[in-house]
C-alpha positions in Angstrom: 6.4 5.7 -36.5 2.7 5.7 -35.0 1.9 7.6 -31.7 0.9 4.5 -29.7 4.4 3.2 -30.5 6.1 7.1 -29.9 4.4 6.7 -26.3 5.2 3.3 -26.0 8.9 4.1 -26.2 8.7 6.8 -24.9 8.0 5.4 -21.5 10.2 2.6 -21.2 13.2 4.4 -21.9 11.3 7.1 -18.9 10.4 5.6 -14.8 7.9 3.5 -16.1 5.3 5.1 -14.1 2.3 7.0 -15.4 2.0 8.5 -18.2 1.2 12.1 -18.4 -0.2 14.6 -20.3 2.6 16.4 -20.4 4.9 13.8 -21.7 2.4 13.0 -24.4 2.3 16.4 -25.5 6.0 16.7 -25.6 6.0 13.3 -27.6 3.3 15.2 -30.1 5.6 18.2 -30.0 2.8 20.2 -29.1 3.4 23.7 -27.4 1.7 24.4 -24.4 2.7 26.7 -21.7 3.0 25.3 -18.2 1.6 28.6 -17.2 -1.4 27.4 -19.4 -1.1 24.2 -18.0 -1.8 25.5 -14.3 -4.5 27.8 -15.7 -6.4 24.8 -16.6 -5.6 22.8 -13.7 -7.0 25.0 -11.8 -9.9 25.6 -13.6 -10.8 22.1 -13.5 -10.3 21.5 -10.5 -12.7 24.2 -9.4 -15.7 22.4 -11.4 -14.3 19.2 -10.4 -14.4 20.4 -6.4 -18.1 22.0 -7.0 -19.2 18.1 -7.2 -17.9 17.3 -3.8 -20.2 17.2 -0.6 -19.5 17.0 2.7 -17.5 18.7 5.3 -14.0 17.9 3.9 -15.0 19.1 0.2 -12.5 22.2 0.6 -9.3 19.8 1.3 -10.2 18.2 -1.9 -7.3 18.2 -4.1 -7.8 16.5 -7.6 -4.3 15.9 -10.0 -3.3 14.2 -13.0 -0.4 11.4 -11.4 2.9 13.0 -12.1 5.5 12.9 -9.5 6.5 9.9 -7.4 5.2 10.5 -3.8 1.6 11.2 -5.5 2.7 7.7 -7.5 3.3 5.8 -4.3 0.1 7.2 -2.8 -2.2 6.2 -4.9 -0.1 2.7 -5.4 -0.6 2.8 -1.1 -4.3 3.2 -1.7 -4.8 0.5 -4.2 -3.1 -2.3 -1.6 -5.5 -0.3 1.1 -8.9 -1.0 -0.8 -8.3 -3.6 -3.5 -8.5 -7.0 -1.0 -12.4 -5.4 -0.3 -13.6 -3.1 -3.2 -11.6 -5.3 -5.9 -10.9 -8.4 -4.5 -10.7 -10.5 -8.0 -7.6 -7.8 -9.4 -5.4 -8.4 -6.2 -3.3 -11.0 -8.2 -2.8 -8.5 -11.0 -1.0 -6.0 -8.7 2.4 -6.3 -8.2 4.2 -6.2 -4.3 4.5 -2.0 -5.2 0.5 -1.8 -6.4 1.7 -1.2 -9.3 0.6 -3.1 -12.5 1.7 -3.9 -16.7 -0.8 -1.2 -18.0 0.3 2.2 -16.1 2.9 2.6 -17.8 0.7 3.8 -20.6 -1.7 4.8 -18.8 -3.5 8.3 -17.0 -3.7 8.1 -14.0 -5.8 10.3 -11.5 -6.6 10.6 -8.3 -7.9 12.7 -5.4 -5.8 13.6 -2.2 -7.2 14.4 1.3 -4.0 16.0 3.0 -1.4 13.3 2.1 -3.7 10.4 1.7 -5.1 9.1 -1.7 -9.0 8.4 -1.7 -10.0 7.8 -4.5 -8.1 6.8 -8.0 -9.2 6.3 -11.8 -7.0 5.3 -14.7 -7.4 6.6 -19.0 -5.0 3.5 -20.1 -4.0 4.1 -24.0 -3.3 1.2 -26.7 -2.6 -1.7 -25.9 -6.1 -1.6 -23.6 -6.7 -3.7 -20.7 -9.3 -5.2 -22.3 -7.6 -6.9 -25.1 -7.1 -9.5 -21.8 -10.4 -10.7 -22.2 -11.2 -9.5 -25.6 -10.1 -10.3 -28.6 -8.7 -7.1 -30.6 -10.6 -7.8 -33.6 -14.1 -7.8 -31.1 -12.8 -4.9 -29.6 -12.3 -3.2 -33.6 -16.0 -4.0 -34.6 -17.1 -2.6 -31.7 -15.1 0.7 -31.4 -14.5 0.9 -35.3 -11.6 3.2 -37.1 -9.2 5.2 -34.9 -9.2 1.9 -32.3 -6.4 1.7 -31.2 -5.4 5.7 -31.8 -8.7 7.6 -31.0 -10.3 6.2 -27.5 -9.4 5.6 -24.1 -10.4 3.0 -21.7 -11.8 3.6 -18.6 -10.9 1.7 -15.4 -9.4 1.3 -12.0 -12.5 3.4 -10.7 -11.7 2.8 -7.0 -12.7 5.1 -3.9 -12.1 4.4 -0.1 -14.8 3.6 1.8 -14.4 5.8 4.2 -15.2 8.6 1.9 -17.5 6.6 0.3 -20.8 9.7 0.9 -18.1 12.6 -1.0 -19.6 11.9 -4.5 -15.8 11.5 -5.5 -16.5 8.8 -8.2 -18.2 11.6 -10.3 -16.0 14.5 -8.6 -12.8 11.9 -10.1 -14.9 11.5 -13.2 -15.6 15.0 -14.2 -11.9 16.5 -13.6 -10.1 13.1 -15.5 -12.6 13.9 -18.3 -11.9 18.2 -18.7 -7.6 17.0 -18.3 -8.4 14.6 -21.4 -10.4 16.7 -23.4 -8.4 20.4 -22.8 -4.6 18.6 -22.4 -4.6 15.3 -24.9 -5.9 14.6 -28.5 -8.7 11.4 -26.9 -12.1 12.7 -27.6 -13.3 9.0 -27.5 -13.9 6.8 -24.3 -15.1 3.2 -23.8 -15.3 1.0 -20.6 -16.5 -2.1 -19.1 -18.8 -2.9 -16.4 -21.7 -5.1 -14.8 -24.8 -4.3 -16.2 -26.1 -3.7 -13.3 -23.8 -0.7 -13.2 -24.9 0.6 -16.7 -28.1 1.2 -16.1 -27.5 3.3 -12.8 -25.1 5.9 -14.8 -27.6 5.9 -17.8 -28.2 9.7 -17.2 -24.6 9.9 -18.5 -24.4 9.8 -22.7 -23.3 7.1 -23.3 -23.5 5.2 -26.9 -26.2 3.0 -27.2 -24.4 0.3 -29.0 -22.6 -2.5 -26.2 -21.0 -5.7 -26.2 -21.8 -8.3 -23.8 -19.1 -10.6 -22.7 -17.8 -13.0 -19.8 -14.7 -12.6 -18.1 -14.6 -16.5 -16.7 -11.9 -16.1 -13.6 -14.5 -13.6 -12.1 -17.5 -15.7 -12.8 -20.5 -16.4 -14.4 -22.1 -12.9 -15.0 -21.9 -11.2 -17.8 -20.1 -7.9 -18.5 -20.9 -4.7 -20.3 -19.0 -2.9 -22.8 -20.1 0.5 -23.6 -18.4 3.4 -25.4 -19.1 8.1 -25.4 -17.4 11.2 -26.2 -15.3 12.8 -23.6 -16.7 16.7 -25.7 -20.6 15.4 -25.0 -20.2 14.4 -21.6 -18.3 17.6 -20.6 -21.7 19.4 -22.6 -24.0 18.2 -20.7 -22.8 18.8 -17.8 -22.6 23.1 -18.1 -26.4 23.5 -16.8 -24.5 21.3 -13.3 -21.7 23.6 -13.2 -23.4 27.0 -14.0 -26.0 26.3 -11.5 -23.4 26.0 -9.1 -20.6 28.2 -9.6 -23.8 31.0 -9.4 -24.9 29.7 -5.7 -20.8 29.6 -4.8 -20.7 32.7 -6.1 -23.7 34.6 -4.3 -22.7 33.3 -1.2 -21.2 36.0 0.6 -17.4 36.3 1.8 -16.7 33.7 -0.4 -13.3 34.4 -2.2 -12.9 34.6 -6.7 -13.4 31.6 -8.6 -10.3 29.9 -10.6 -12.9 30.7 -13.3 -13.8 34.1 -12.4 -10.2 34.6 -12.2 -9.4 32.7 -16.5 -12.3 35.5 -17.2 -10.5 38.0 -15.6 -7.5 37.5 -17.4 
């Protein structure tokens, strides 16, 4: 049975909440100890925190949503912020803040205390994009392995109150590194308005694009883009090293997860 069908079957027997890398590894019979995952997550959290700015940066916690409580808080964030930030998506939400694609998606979030302040979703096949494009068109754009090798970025949402903390690039860093280190996914795609694509031109996104419209959202175009998670990570290494060096040079600083990992 293909991995996508196994995942769908496994999730239908569980709580229908977000997919997690732990579930994915269980389905694939991968062997990764909880200790290893904690070490990796600590390092990934540390690297992501280097991107955050503002006086509250030290209090930000990133996670892959895997508990009922965190999932409830992410749904509350959607219900709180969608009407203003993503009004065209309000209608696809269930009353509890979930939607039908969550069950086969990895959901990531940033928290301040017990409040979710940002979230992003990486969806495995069947993709949300297929609500707007045919399978033939998406297959033609992504190529071989389009059902099994790609995840779809979507549902990026940041509470306006914390918009200046750079939570968007920080959460994308966290989610991308989690996917890269704890799942077999290496390629991604997503769609956005063309002007947003221009704003992120420094990221390693393939030059190939696909334009399409979603009539229910207006007459403007959307731009489909794709890329590889590993290329994005490699592109960020110099930036991480500079920030780690700066942080290590500060007096009275505690050791980072990276330092602790290196000391093992």
